[in-house]
N, C-alpha and C positions, 0 to 999 in steps of 0.2 A: 328066612323062614317066617311065614305068616301063620299066626295061630288062629284057629277057628273057634268061635264061641256060639253056643245055642241062643244066648240072650245078650242084649246090649249091656245089661247091668254087669255081666261077667267081664266084658271088655273094659268097661269104665273102671271097674274095681281093680283089675290088674294094672291098668294105666296109672291109677292113683298109687298103687303099691310101688310101682317102678319110677315114679316121678322123683327127680333129683333136684330140680330147680325150686328153691324155696318160694319164689314168686308165683309159681304155678300150683303149689301144693293145695292151697285153700280151694281153688277152683276145681282141682281134680277130685278132692274129697267131696265137695258139694255135688259135683256131677254124679259121682258114684252113689252117694247117698240118695239123691233124687231118683236115680234109675232103680236102685234096690227097693226103695219104698213104693215105686210104681209097680214093680213086679210083685211085691207083697200084696198090694191092693188087688192085682189080677188073681193071685192065688186064693184070696179070700172068697172069691166068687166061683172058683173052679176047683175040681178035685184033681190035684196034681200029686206027683210022686213025693214020698217022704224025703228022698235025696235032695230035692230042690229046696225044701225048707231047711235042711241041714246046711246046705251050701250057702244059703242066704244068711242064716244065723252065724256061720263062720265068717262070712264077709263083713257083716255088721260088727262082729267082735274085732276082726282085724283092723277095720277102719278106726274103731275107738282106741285101740292100742296105739296105732300110728299117730292119731291126732294128739293123744296125750304126750307122746314122745316129741312130736314136732312143737307143741306148745311149750314144752320145757326146754327146748333147744336154745342155747344162747346165740347160735349163729343164724337163727331165723330172722329174715328181714321182714319186719312188720310194716305194713302200710300205715302212714300217719292217719289219725282220725280227722275227718273233715271238721273244719271250724264251723260252728253254727253262726249264721249271720242274722243278727237281730234287725228287724225292720226299723227304720228311723221313725221317730215320733212325727206325726203329721204336723206340718207347719200351720200356724194359726194366722 
């Protein structure tokens, strides 16, 4: 069964909610947040229904709750921080 969404942000939000692979969670959250913020920008210049604003607020709150839970999870596989490479001093 394929679900239909009115806006891309809704699809990305649900995908983030349903993501189970810890390696994909950060990317799923980021994609949903970007799409939600883009929709918010669109709504700021148009007069849209109150239900849309409520749905967006609910989605933002849902993502915040999930992020808090994921960040506290001891099973989350965290990517290593890249090492900063300092340039060598110029030879004289």
